[in-house]
ZADOKOL-106896 format. One record per residue (C-alpha): x, z, y; residue number from 1; residue in three letters. Coordinates in Angstrom, 3 decimals. Layout:
N
<zalo c1="X" c3="Z" c2="Y" nr="NUM" rest="ALA"/>
...
END
This chain:
205
<zalo c1="-0.067" c3="0.045" c2="-0.021" nr="1" rest="MET"/>
<zalo c1="0.912" c3="0.176" c2="3.572" nr="2" rest="CYS"/>
<zalo c1="-0.213" c3="3.268" c2="5.506" nr="3" rest="GLY"/>
<zalo c1="1.985" c3="3.518" c2="8.465" nr="4" rest="ARG"/>
<zalo c1="4.438" c3="1.352" c2="10.374" nr="5" rest="TYR"/>
<zalo c1="6.690" c3="1.708" c2="13.120" nr="6" rest="TYR"/>
<zalo c1="7.333" c3="-0.440" c2="16.520" nr="7" rest="VAL"/>
<zalo c1="10.415" c3="0.277" c2="18.249" nr="8" rest="LYS"/>
<zalo c1="11.091" c3="0.830" c2="22.010" nr="9" rest="ASP"/>
<zalo c1="12.079" c3="-3.033" c2="22.398" nr="10" rest="THR"/>
<zalo c1="8.924" c3="-4.281" c2="20.575" nr="11" rest="PHE"/>
<zalo c1="7.294" c3="-5.595" c2="23.627" nr="12" rest="GLU"/>
<zalo c1="10.260" c3="-7.608" c2="24.602" nr="13" rest="LYS"/>
<zalo c1="10.575" c3="-9.065" c2="21.090" nr="14" rest="GLU"/>
<zalo c1="7.040" c3="-10.099" c2="20.979" nr="15" rest="VAL"/>
<zalo c1="7.277" c3="-11.759" c2="24.312" nr="16" rest="ARG"/>
<zalo c1="10.381" c3="-13.637" c2="23.121" nr="17" rest="ALA"/>
<zalo c1="8.331" c3="-14.724" c2="20.000" nr="18" rest="LEU"/>
<zalo c1="5.420" c3="-15.886" c2="22.174" nr="19" rest="LEU"/>
<zalo c1="7.991" c3="-17.927" c2="24.457" nr="20" rest="LYS"/>
<zalo c1="9.613" c3="-19.287" c2="21.537" nr="21" rest="GLU"/>
<zalo c1="6.282" c3="-20.565" c2="20.052" nr="22" rest="LEU"/>
<zalo c1="5.337" c3="-21.695" c2="23.782" nr="23" rest="HIS"/>
<zalo c1="2.390" c3="-23.969" c2="23.652" nr="24" rest="GLY"/>
<zalo c1="0.969" c3="-22.327" c2="20.543" nr="25" rest="GLN"/>
<zalo c1="0.603" c3="-18.613" c2="21.753" nr="26" rest="PHE"/>
<zalo c1="-0.133" c3="-16.943" c2="25.196" nr="27" rest="ARG"/>
<zalo c1="0.868" c3="-13.675" c2="26.033" nr="28" rest="ALA"/>
<zalo c1="-1.863" c3="-12.502" c2="28.521" nr="29" rest="GLU"/>
<zalo c1="-3.137" c3="-9.072" c2="28.699" nr="30" rest="SER"/>
<zalo c1="-0.774" c3="-7.239" c2="26.221" nr="31" rest="ILE"/>
<zalo c1="1.130" c3="-5.113" c2="28.676" nr="32" rest="SER"/>
<zalo c1="-0.281" c3="-1.738" c2="29.641" nr="33" rest="GLY"/>
<zalo c1="-2.604" c3="-1.681" c2="26.406" nr="34" rest="THR"/>
<zalo c1="-2.638" c3="1.303" c2="23.984" nr="35" rest="GLU"/>
<zalo c1="-0.670" c3="-0.756" c2="21.751" nr="36" rest="ALA"/>
<zalo c1="2.281" c3="-0.591" c2="24.316" nr="37" rest="PHE"/>
<zalo c1="1.452" c3="2.797" c2="25.904" nr="38" rest="ALA"/>
<zalo c1="4.479" c3="4.491" c2="25.134" nr="39" rest="SER"/>
<zalo c1="7.999" c3="3.141" c2="26.520" nr="40" rest="PRO"/>
<zalo c1="9.596" c3="4.512" c2="23.307" nr="41" rest="GLU"/>
<zalo c1="9.042" c3="3.511" c2="19.859" nr="42" rest="GLY"/>
<zalo c1="6.154" c3="4.995" c2="18.026" nr="43" rest="HIS"/>
<zalo c1="4.292" c3="4.789" c2="14.552" nr="44" rest="ASP"/>
<zalo c1="1.037" c3="2.979" c2="14.168" nr="45" rest="VAL"/>
<zalo c1="-1.311" c3="5.024" c2="12.048" nr="46" rest="PHE"/>
<zalo c1="-4.700" c3="3.924" c2="10.374" nr="47" rest="PRO"/>
<zalo c1="-7.522" c3="4.075" c2="13.235" nr="48" rest="GLY"/>
<zalo c1="-5.051" c3="3.615" c2="15.983" nr="49" rest="SER"/>
<zalo c1="-4.525" c3="0.356" c2="18.146" nr="50" rest="SER"/>
<zalo c1="-1.925" c3="-2.091" c2="17.404" nr="51" rest="ALA"/>
<zalo c1="-1.060" c3="-5.450" c2="18.434" nr="52" rest="LEU"/>
<zalo c1="-1.891" c3="-8.569" c2="16.216" nr="53" rest="VAL"/>
<zalo c1="-1.578" c3="-12.225" c2="16.703" nr="54" rest="LEU"/>
<zalo c1="-4.516" c3="-14.277" c2="16.162" nr="55" rest="LYS"/>
<zalo c1="-6.130" c3="-17.791" c2="16.896" nr="56" rest="GLU"/>
<zalo c1="-8.936" c3="-17.826" c2="19.749" nr="57" rest="SER"/>
<zalo c1="-10.839" c3="-20.813" c2="20.907" nr="58" rest="ALA"/>
<zalo c1="-8.128" c3="-23.380" c2="19.714" nr="59" rest="GLY"/>
<zalo c1="-5.197" c3="-21.346" c2="20.999" nr="60" rest="SER"/>
<zalo c1="-3.168" c3="-18.339" c2="19.942" nr="61" rest="PHE"/>
<zalo c1="-2.875" c3="-14.945" c2="21.621" nr="62" rest="GLU"/>
<zalo c1="-1.749" c3="-11.358" c2="21.303" nr="63" rest="ALA"/>
<zalo c1="-4.536" c3="-9.031" c2="21.010" nr="64" rest="ALA"/>
<zalo c1="-5.112" c3="-5.332" c2="20.622" nr="65" rest="GLU"/>
<zalo c1="-7.142" c3="-4.182" c2="17.681" nr="66" rest="MET"/>
<zalo c1="-7.849" c3="-1.070" c2="15.497" nr="67" rest="ILE"/>
<zalo c1="-6.364" c3="-0.652" c2="12.171" nr="68" rest="TRP"/>
<zalo c1="-8.700" c3="-0.153" c2="9.560" nr="69" rest="GLY"/>
<zalo c1="-12.492" c3="-1.312" c2="8.578" nr="70" rest="PHE"/>
<zalo c1="-15.190" c3="1.267" c2="8.276" nr="71" rest="PRO"/>
<zalo c1="-15.743" c3="2.098" c2="4.712" nr="72" rest="ASN"/>
<zalo c1="-19.165" c3="0.752" c2="3.655" nr="73" rest="PRO"/>
<zalo c1="-19.308" c3="3.443" c2="0.838" nr="74" rest="LYS"/>
<zalo c1="-18.562" c3="6.725" c2="3.034" nr="75" rest="GLY"/>
<zalo c1="-16.103" c3="8.208" c2="5.352" nr="76" rest="LYS"/>
<zalo c1="-12.533" c3="6.874" c2="5.798" nr="77" rest="GLY"/>
<zalo c1="-11.026" c3="3.392" c2="6.460" nr="78" rest="LEU"/>
<zalo c1="-10.020" c3="0.445" c2="4.657" nr="79" rest="LEU"/>
<zalo c1="-6.719" c3="-0.352" c2="5.693" nr="80" rest="ILE"/>
<zalo c1="-5.262" c3="-2.597" c2="2.978" nr="81" rest="ASN"/>
<zalo c1="-6.598" c3="-5.359" c2="0.796" nr="82" rest="ALA"/>
<zalo c1="-5.065" c3="-6.617" c2="-2.467" nr="83" rest="ARG"/>
<zalo c1="-3.863" c3="-10.263" c2="-2.026" nr="84" rest="ALA"/>
<zalo c1="-4.892" c3="-10.805" c2="-5.725" nr="85" rest="GLU"/>
<zalo c1="-8.441" c3="-10.029" c2="-5.487" nr="86" rest="THR"/>
<zalo c1="-9.282" c3="-10.425" c2="-1.426" nr="87" rest="VAL"/>
<zalo c1="-11.062" c3="-13.735" c2="-1.798" nr="88" rest="LEU"/>
<zalo c1="-13.329" c3="-12.120" c2="-4.377" nr="89" rest="GLN"/>
<zalo c1="-14.342" c3="-9.026" c2="-2.442" nr="90" rest="LYS"/>
<zalo c1="-17.349" c3="-9.254" c2="-0.457" nr="91" rest="PRO"/>
<zalo c1="-16.161" c3="-7.093" c2="2.328" nr="92" rest="ALA"/>
<zalo c1="-12.934" c3="-9.235" c2="2.846" nr="93" rest="PHE"/>
<zalo c1="-13.744" c3="-12.821" c2="1.818" nr="94" rest="SER"/>
<zalo c1="-15.330" c3="-14.078" c2="4.861" nr="95" rest="ASP"/>
<zalo c1="-12.463" c3="-12.497" c2="7.057" nr="96" rest="SER"/>
<zalo c1="-9.694" c3="-13.840" c2="4.970" nr="97" rest="ILE"/>
<zalo c1="-11.208" c3="-17.321" c2="5.089" nr="98" rest="LEU"/>
<zalo c1="-11.941" c3="-17.538" c2="8.813" nr="99" rest="ARG"/>
<zalo c1="-10.101" c3="-14.812" c2="10.683" nr="100" rest="ARG"/>
<zalo c1="-6.511" c3="-14.440" c2="9.697" nr="101" rest="ARG"/>
<zalo c1="-4.030" c3="-12.776" c2="11.885" nr="102" rest="CYS"/>
<zalo c1="-0.311" c3="-11.616" c2="11.948" nr="103" rest="ILE"/>
<zalo c1="0.578" c3="-8.053" c2="12.519" nr="104" rest="ILE"/>
<zalo c1="4.029" c3="-7.680" c2="13.969" nr="105" rest="PRO"/>
<zalo c1="6.264" c3="-4.588" c2="13.152" nr="106" rest="ALA"/>
<zalo c1="9.642" c3="-3.277" c2="13.249" nr="107" rest="SER"/>
<zalo c1="9.625" c3="-0.988" c2="10.023" nr="108" rest="ARG"/>
<zalo c1="7.075" c3="0.570" c2="7.503" nr="109" rest="PHE"/>
<zalo c1="6.972" c3="3.606" c2="5.436" nr="110" rest="TYR"/>
<zalo c1="6.013" c3="4.605" c2="2.093" nr="111" rest="GLU"/>
<zalo c1="6.306" c3="7.908" c2="0.205" nr="112" rest="TRP"/>
<zalo c1="7.870" c3="8.321" c2="-3.247" nr="113" rest="ASP"/>
<zalo c1="6.564" c3="10.394" c2="-6.227" nr="114" rest="ARG"/>
<zalo c1="8.239" c3="13.441" c2="-4.674" nr="115" rest="SER"/>
<zalo c1="6.493" c3="12.762" c2="-1.296" nr="116" rest="LYS"/>
<zalo c1="9.828" c3="11.964" c2="0.280" nr="117" rest="THR"/>
<zalo c1="9.459" c3="9.460" c2="3.173" nr="118" rest="LYS"/>
<zalo c1="11.153" c3="6.073" c2="2.866" nr="119" rest="VAL"/>
<zalo c1="11.483" c3="3.510" c2="5.599" nr="120" rest="THR"/>
<zalo c1="11.858" c3="-0.169" c2="4.785" nr="121" rest="PHE"/>
<zalo c1="13.133" c3="-2.999" c2="6.887" nr="122" rest="TYR"/>
<zalo c1="14.793" c3="-6.406" c2="6.560" nr="123" rest="ARG"/>
<zalo c1="18.505" c3="-6.852" c2="6.958" nr="124" rest="GLU"/>
<zalo c1="19.455" c3="-8.629" c2="10.359" nr="125" rest="LYS"/>
<zalo c1="15.752" c3="-8.970" c2="11.409" nr="126" rest="LYS"/>
<zalo c1="14.156" c3="-7.188" c2="14.299" nr="127" rest="ASP"/>
<zalo c1="10.613" c3="-7.849" c2="13.190" nr="128" rest="MET"/>
<zalo c1="8.364" c3="-8.030" c2="10.200" nr="129" rest="LEU"/>
<zalo c1="5.285" c3="-10.379" c2="10.149" nr="130" rest="TYR"/>
<zalo c1="2.518" c3="-8.775" c2="7.965" nr="131" rest="PHE"/>
<zalo c1="-0.198" c3="-11.099" c2="6.870" nr="132" rest="ALA"/>
<zalo c1="-3.747" c3="-9.776" c2="7.672" nr="133" rest="GLY"/>
<zalo c1="-7.146" c3="-10.562" c2="8.802" nr="134" rest="PHE"/>
<zalo c1="-9.904" c3="-9.183" c2="11.145" nr="135" rest="TYR"/>
<zalo c1="-13.579" c3="-8.730" c2="12.157" nr="136" rest="ARG"/>
<zalo c1="-15.676" c3="-7.218" c2="14.729" nr="137" rest="SER"/>
<zalo c1="-17.531" c3="-4.116" c2="14.399" nr="138" rest="PHE"/>
<zalo c1="-19.729" c3="-3.874" c2="17.430" nr="139" rest="GLY"/>
<zalo c1="-17.445" c3="-4.260" c2="20.458" nr="140" rest="LYS"/>
<zalo c1="-14.370" c3="-3.247" c2="18.395" nr="141" rest="GLU"/>
<zalo c1="-11.949" c3="-5.807" c2="16.744" nr="142" rest="SER"/>
<zalo c1="-10.451" c3="-4.374" c2="13.461" nr="143" rest="ARG"/>
<zalo c1="-7.793" c3="-5.666" c2="11.154" nr="144" rest="PHE"/>
<zalo c1="-6.502" c3="-5.090" c2="7.595" nr="145" rest="ILE"/>
<zalo c1="-3.153" c3="-5.628" c2="6.188" nr="146" rest="ILE"/>
<zalo c1="-2.725" c3="-7.420" c2="3.064" nr="147" rest="LEU"/>
<zalo c1="-0.527" c3="-5.964" c2="0.150" nr="148" rest="THR"/>
<zalo c1="0.864" c3="-7.458" c2="-2.903" nr="149" rest="THR"/>
<zalo c1="2.789" c3="-6.033" c2="-5.982" nr="150" rest="GLU"/>
<zalo c1="6.135" c3="-4.512" c2="-5.189" nr="151" rest="ALA"/>
<zalo c1="9.287" c3="-6.395" c2="-5.745" nr="152" rest="ASN"/>
<zalo c1="12.634" c3="-5.035" c2="-7.009" nr="153" rest="ASP"/>
<zalo c1="13.752" c3="-3.750" c2="-3.683" nr="154" rest="SER"/>
<zalo c1="10.718" c3="-1.352" c2="-3.433" nr="155" rest="MET"/>
<zalo c1="9.301" c3="-0.746" c2="-6.883" nr="156" rest="ARG"/>
<zalo c1="11.016" c3="2.523" c2="-7.433" nr="157" rest="GLN"/>
<zalo c1="9.291" c3="4.016" c2="-4.353" nr="158" rest="THR"/>
<zalo c1="5.793" c3="2.353" c2="-4.558" nr="159" rest="HIS"/>
<zalo c1="3.913" c3="-0.303" c2="-6.747" nr="160" rest="ASP"/>
<zalo c1="2.602" c3="-2.022" c2="-3.540" nr="161" rest="ARG"/>
<zalo c1="4.019" c3="-3.697" c2="-0.347" nr="162" rest="MET"/>
<zalo c1="2.761" c3="-5.622" c2="2.562" nr="163" rest="PRO"/>
<zalo c1="2.527" c3="-9.295" c2="2.349" nr="164" rest="VAL"/>
<zalo c1="5.670" c3="-10.212" c2="4.673" nr="165" rest="ILE"/>
<zalo c1="5.779" c3="-13.924" c2="6.063" nr="166" rest="LEU"/>
<zalo c1="8.599" c3="-15.456" c2="7.803" nr="167" rest="GLU"/>
<zalo c1="8.404" c3="-16.749" c2="11.283" nr="168" rest="LYS"/>
<zalo c1="7.957" c3="-20.272" c2="10.392" nr="169" rest="ASP"/>
<zalo c1="4.985" c3="-19.395" c2="8.152" nr="170" rest="GLU"/>
<zalo c1="2.838" c3="-17.734" c2="11.036" nr="171" rest="ILE"/>
<zalo c1="1.072" c3="-20.935" c2="12.133" nr="172" rest="LEU"/>
<zalo c1="0.242" c3="-21.827" c2="8.676" nr="173" rest="LEU"/>
<zalo c1="-1.154" c3="-18.578" c2="7.871" nr="174" rest="TRP"/>
<zalo c1="-3.378" c3="-18.369" c2="10.762" nr="175" rest="ILE"/>
<zalo c1="-4.476" c3="-22.034" c2="11.064" nr="176" rest="ARG"/>
<zalo c1="-4.135" c3="-23.738" c2="7.916" nr="177" rest="GLU"/>
<zalo c1="-7.211" c3="-23.415" c2="5.460" nr="178" rest="GLU"/>
<zalo c1="-5.528" c3="-25.456" c2="2.727" nr="179" rest="LYS"/>
<zalo c1="-2.225" c3="-23.786" c2="2.888" nr="180" rest="GLU"/>
<zalo c1="-2.784" c3="-20.034" c2="3.343" nr="181" rest="PHE"/>
<zalo c1="-3.876" c3="-19.429" c2="-0.308" nr="182" rest="PRO"/>
<zalo c1="-0.416" c3="-19.994" c2="-1.576" nr="183" rest="ARG"/>
<zalo c1="0.826" c3="-17.119" c2="0.597" nr="184" rest="PHE"/>
<zalo c1="-1.276" c3="-14.747" c2="-1.407" nr="185" rest="LEU"/>
<zalo c1="0.900" c3="-15.464" c2="-4.388" nr="186" rest="GLU"/>
<zalo c1="4.061" c3="-15.677" c2="-2.392" nr="187" rest="LYS"/>
<zalo c1="7.471" c3="-13.892" c2="-3.558" nr="188" rest="LYS"/>
<zalo c1="8.175" c3="-11.188" c2="-1.093" nr="189" rest="MET"/>
<zalo c1="11.867" c3="-10.861" c2="0.630" nr="190" rest="PRO"/>
<zalo c1="14.225" c3="-8.269" c2="-0.398" nr="191" rest="ALA"/>
<zalo c1="14.233" c3="-5.159" c2="1.845" nr="192" rest="LEU"/>
<zalo c1="16.539" c3="-2.573" c2="2.756" nr="193" rest="LEU"/>
<zalo c1="15.481" c3="1.248" c2="2.840" nr="194" rest="HIS"/>
<zalo c1="16.426" c3="4.675" c2="4.274" nr="195" rest="GLU"/>
<zalo c1="15.628" c3="7.843" c2="2.730" nr="196" rest="GLN"/>
<zalo c1="14.327" c3="10.792" c2="4.727" nr="197" rest="ASP"/>
<zalo c1="15.399" c3="13.888" c2="2.786" nr="198" rest="TYR"/>
<zalo c1="13.449" c3="16.293" c2="5.035" nr="199" rest="GLU"/>
<zalo c1="10.340" c3="17.912" c2="3.786" nr="200" rest="GLN"/>
<zalo c1="8.190" c3="15.522" c2="5.322" nr="201" rest="MET"/>
<zalo c1="4.773" c3="15.015" c2="3.812" nr="202" rest="ARG"/>
<zalo c1="2.075" c3="12.270" c2="4.029" nr="203" rest="ILE"/>
<zalo c1="-0.103" c3="14.357" c2="5.722" nr="204" rest="PHE"/>
<zalo c1="2.014" c3="16.523" c2="7.719" nr="205" rest="GLY"/>
END
């Protein structure tokens, strides 16, 4: 699964650089000053909090602030992840994955091993990760979910699931191409590096 991730203090600069690099395909209006960039320092993103996503809107691309997690139709709590292997068959997710795909940029993400020790995962020599996801509106709120897949060798000892991570040149294919995006549901994930936190830090405090 993916239940918490981190954006560092240079995140806004990196997102703006990405938008500039993809000039003509993304626009960067209205991202500064949002809750997603509320802290000048790096910060963790939790389920239920606001974060930045990249999405298509009226034929253009934009950065937008959304809330992480769909309301759980079966009761309390949030649905924050969807399995890539079954997402197209799930009524709660199928329409969104077909029509409203997005990218969730991050710097790093966390998982906890069987002893509840925090482990931080990141990519070597890459400042950003691009999680595949999708979104929908609930009333006036836009909310997103992160796709997960079976963990690869670089993460399997910590957890059996990991986010679906795309490359920069796969962003447009994921968001826009109806015939292309399903292949990413079976994509082989890149190798990750990790750092172990040996403090007694628990998932819920």
